C-alpha positions as CSV (number, residue, x, y, z in Angstrom):
1,M,-34.0,0.2,-2.5
2,S,-37.5,1.6,-2.9
3,A,-40.6,0.9,-0.9
4,L,-41.8,-1.6,-3.5
5,G,-38.7,-3.7,-3.1
6,T,-37.0,-2.7,-6.3
7,Y,-33.5,-1.4,-6.5
8,S,-32.9,2.2,-7.6
9,P,-29.6,3.5,-9.0
10,R,-27.6,5.9,-6.8
11,P,-25.3,7.7,-9.1
12,G,-22.4,9.7,-7.6
13,A,-18.7,9.6,-7.0
14,A,-17.1,7.1,-4.6
15,P,-15.6,8.5,-1.3
16,L,-12.4,10.5,-2.0
17,P,-10.1,8.1,-0.1
18,R,-11.4,5.2,-2.0
19,M,-10.9,7.0,-5.3
20,I,-7.3,7.9,-4.4
21,A,-6.6,4.3,-3.2
22,A,-8.0,2.8,-6.5
23,Q,-6.0,5.2,-8.6
24,A,-2.8,4.6,-6.7
25,A,-3.3,0.8,-7.1
26,L,-3.8,1.3,-10.8
27,E,-0.7,3.5,-11.1
28,T,1.4,0.9,-9.2
29,R,0.2,-2.0,-11.4
30,M,0.9,-0.1,-14.6
31,L,4.3,0.8,-13.3
32,L,5.2,-2.8,-12.4
33,R,3.8,-4.2,-15.6
34,N,5.9,-1.8,-17.7
35,G,9.1,-3.7,-18.7
36,E,11.2,-0.6,-19.4
37,Q,10.2,1.1,-16.1
38,L,10.9,-2.1,-14.2
39,L,14.3,-2.3,-15.8
40,L,15.0,1.3,-14.8
41,T,13.6,1.1,-11.2
42,A,14.7,-2.4,-10.1
43,V,17.0,-4.3,-12.5
44,I,19.6,-1.6,-13.2
45,P,20.1,-0.6,-9.5
46,A,20.3,-4.2,-8.4
47,L,22.8,-5.1,-11.2
48,L,25.0,-2.0,-10.4
49,L,25.0,-3.0,-6.7
50,V,26.1,-6.5,-7.4
51,L,28.6,-5.6,-10.1
52,F,30.5,-2.8,-8.3
53,S,30.4,-4.7,-5.0
54,T,32.0,-7.8,-6.4
55,V,34.3,-6.4,-9.0
56,D,37.0,-4.0,-8.1
57,I,36.3,-1.3,-10.8
58,V,36.0,1.9,-8.7
59,D,38.1,2.9,-5.7
60,T,35.5,3.4,-3.0
61,G,38.0,4.1,-0.2
62,A,38.6,2.2,3.0
63,G,36.2,-0.5,4.1
64,E,33.9,-2.9,2.1
65,A,32.7,-1.7,-1.3
66,V,29.1,-2.7,-0.5
67,D,29.0,-0.4,2.5
68,F,29.9,2.6,0.3
69,L,27.7,1.5,-2.6
70,T,24.5,0.5,-1.0
71,P,23.5,4.1,0.2
72,G,24.3,5.5,-3.2
73,I,22.3,2.7,-5.0
74,L,19.3,3.4,-2.6
75,A,19.5,7.1,-3.7
76,L,19.6,6.0,-7.3
77,A,16.5,3.9,-6.8
78,V,14.6,6.8,-5.4
79,M,15.7,9.0,-8.3
80,S,14.8,6.4,-10.9
81,T,11.3,6.0,-9.6
82,A,10.3,9.5,-8.3
83,F,12.1,11.4,-11.1
84,T,12.9,9.4,-14.2
85,G,10.1,6.9,-14.2
86,Q,7.4,9.4,-13.1
87,A,8.5,12.1,-15.6
88,I,8.4,9.7,-18.5
89,A,5.1,8.1,-17.6
90,T,3.4,11.4,-16.8
91,G,4.8,13.1,-19.9
92,F,3.2,10.4,-22.2
93,E,0.0,10.4,-20.3
94,R,-0.2,14.2,-20.9
95,R,0.6,13.7,-24.6
96,Y,-2.1,11.1,-25.1
97,G,-4.7,13.1,-23.3
98,V,-5.0,10.7,-20.3
99,L,-4.4,13.5,-17.8
100,K,-6.9,15.8,-19.5
101,R,-9.6,13.0,-19.3
102,L,-8.8,12.2,-15.7
103,G,-9.0,15.9,-14.9
104,T,-12.7,15.9,-16.0
105,S,-13.5,12.9,-13.8
106,P,-14.8,13.1,-10.2
107,L,-11.2,12.6,-9.0
108,P,-9.7,16.1,-8.3
109,R,-6.4,16.9,-9.9
110,W,-4.7,17.2,-6.6
111,A,-6.0,13.8,-5.6
112,L,-4.6,12.4,-8.9
113,M,-1.2,13.7,-8.0
114,T,-1.6,12.3,-4.5
115,A,-2.3,8.9,-6.0
116,K,0.8,9.1,-8.2
117,T,2.8,10.0,-5.1
118,V,1.4,7.0,-3.2
119,S,2.3,4.8,-6.2
120,V,5.9,6.1,-6.2
121,L,6.2,5.5,-2.4
122,V,4.9,1.9,-2.8
123,T,7.3,1.2,-5.6
124,E,10.2,2.7,-3.5
125,V,9.3,0.4,-0.6
126,L,9.6,-2.6,-2.9
127,Q,12.9,-1.3,-4.2
128,V,14.4,-0.7,-0.8
129,I,13.4,-4.2,0.3
130,L,14.9,-5.8,-2.8
131,L,18.2,-3.8,-2.6
132,T,18.5,-4.4,1.2
133,V,18.2,-8.1,0.7
134,I,20.8,-8.1,-2.0
135,A,23.1,-5.9,0.1
136,F,22.8,-8.1,3.1
137,A,23.7,-11.1,0.9
138,L,26.8,-9.2,-0.2
139,G,27.9,-8.6,3.4
140,W,26.4,-5.1,4.1
141,D,26.7,-3.9,7.7
142,P,24.5,-0.8,8.1
143,Q,24.9,1.7,10.9
144,G,23.0,4.8,12.1
145,N,19.5,6.0,12.9
146,P,16.6,4.6,10.9
147,L,14.7,7.8,11.4
148,A,17.4,9.8,9.7
149,V,17.3,7.3,6.8
150,L,13.5,7.7,6.5
151,L,13.7,11.5,6.5
152,L,16.3,11.4,3.8
153,L,14.3,9.1,1.6
154,V,11.0,11.1,2.1
155,L,12.7,14.4,1.3
156,G,14.6,12.9,-1.6
157,T,11.3,11.5,-3.0
158,A,9.6,14.9,-2.7
159,A,12.6,16.7,-4.4
160,F,12.8,14.3,-7.3
161,S,9.0,14.0,-7.7
162,G,8.7,17.8,-8.0
163,L,11.4,17.9,-10.6
164,G,9.9,15.0,-12.5
165,L,6.4,16.5,-12.6
166,L,7.9,19.9,-13.6
167,M,9.6,18.3,-16.5
168,A,6.6,16.2,-17.6
169,G,4.3,19.1,-17.3
170,T,6.3,21.6,-19.4
171,L,8.1,19.6,-22.1
172,K,6.8,17.5,-24.9
173,A,6.7,13.7,-24.2
174,E,9.7,12.9,-26.5
175,A,11.8,15.7,-25.0
176,T,10.9,14.4,-21.5
177,L,11.9,10.9,-22.4
178,A,15.3,12.1,-23.7
179,A,15.9,14.6,-20.9
180,A,14.9,12.3,-18.1
181,N,17.2,9.5,-19.3
182,L,20.1,11.9,-19.9
183,V,19.7,13.4,-16.4
184,F,19.6,9.9,-15.0
185,L,22.9,9.0,-16.6
186,L,24.6,12.2,-15.7
187,L,23.6,12.1,-12.1
188,L,24.6,8.4,-11.9
189,V,28.1,9.3,-12.9
190,G,28.5,12.7,-11.2
191,G,26.1,12.4,-8.2
192,G,28.3,10.4,-5.8
193,V,26.3,7.2,-6.4
194,I,29.2,5.0,-7.5
195,V,32.1,7.4,-7.9
196,P,33.0,9.3,-4.6
197,L,32.7,13.0,-5.0
198,D,36.3,13.5,-3.7
199,K,37.5,11.9,-7.0
200,F,36.3,15.1,-8.8
201,P,38.2,18.4,-9.0
202,S,37.6,20.6,-5.9
203,G,35.7,23.2,-7.8
204,A,33.3,20.6,-9.2
205,Q,32.8,19.0,-5.8
206,D,31.3,22.2,-4.4
207,V,28.7,22.3,-7.3
208,L,28.0,18.6,-7.4
209,G,27.5,18.5,-3.6
210,L,24.4,20.8,-4.1
211,L,22.6,18.4,-6.4
212,P,19.7,16.4,-4.8
213,I,21.2,13.0,-5.7
214,S,24.5,14.0,-4.1
215,A,22.7,15.2,-0.9
216,L,20.7,12.1,-0.7
217,S,23.5,9.6,-1.4
218,D,26.0,11.5,0.9
219,G,23.4,11.8,3.6
220,L,22.5,8.1,3.5
221,R,26.2,7.2,3.4
222,D,27.0,9.3,6.4
223,V,24.2,7.6,8.4
224,L,24.4,4.0,7.1
225,Q,28.2,3.7,6.6
226,H,29.6,6.0,9.2
227,G,26.8,5.9,11.8
228,A,26.4,9.7,11.8
229,G,23.5,11.5,13.5
230,M,20.9,13.6,11.7
231,P,22.6,14.9,8.5
232,W,21.0,18.4,8.7
233,G,23.0,19.9,5.9
234,D,21.9,17.2,3.4
235,L,18.4,17.4,4.7
236,G,18.4,21.1,4.1
237,I,19.6,20.8,0.5
238,L,16.9,18.2,-0.2
239,A,14.2,20.4,1.5
240,V,15.1,23.3,-0.7
241,W,14.9,21.2,-3.8
242,A,11.6,19.7,-2.7
243,V,10.0,23.0,-2.0
244,A,11.3,24.6,-5.2
245,G,10.5,21.6,-7.4
246,L,7.0,21.1,-6.1
247,A,6.2,24.8,-6.2
248,A,7.4,25.1,-9.8
249,A,5.5,22.0,-10.8
250,G,2.3,23.3,-9.3
251,R,2.8,26.7,-11.0
252,F,3.9,25.6,-14.5
253,F,2.4,22.1,-15.0
254,R,0.2,22.0,-18.1
255,W,-2.5,19.3,-18.2
256,E,-2.9,19.4,-22.0
């Protein structure tokens, strides 16, 4: 306001935390309004949990089926949001020039990726709440240390987010769409989410056990079903995937 009592414009960017929060809120609203993404991130995991917990289709071993399935479905929810959903959305944003335009805005590129990560975490919190409520309704009896569960979910998110951004930043949008959905289906079947890894041949078990979805689902299962302590082996696998994926995404991601 000037000395004469008139208002003068004050052009300039908003504070960085406010820009990140606004972009994260926008990313979250766009994700929740997208019917296909909502189907992938919320509806499919919930339906799989209810179906395989109530219908004896897969031999999940001793104990209640819901106790075996819930950790795997939580891992699937993380993968569907941090990897599949983020890869597809970011790939098409890159194709249509959205990322290029945002890259010229006052919002730094690293802050844009931070906002996307915050959006993923918010969505995952909503997923975990929904799936936990359903699991409790089905008779789930969780065990173990909540801190171990939190560490597994955070490292799993980092691992899948890095791989999703790597795919979105290097492939064409259509190729990302096909590849992300194919990987989702393959890991759903072979990642220990619904079918126990011990049902596969011994040679395949060693390879499948090194996948991020297997490490996340097995780690969550060890803690939540068997009450194990900190699953350092699974955490180590996820940490390696997280570092490698995020480093590769940062190195090879193309904004145009």
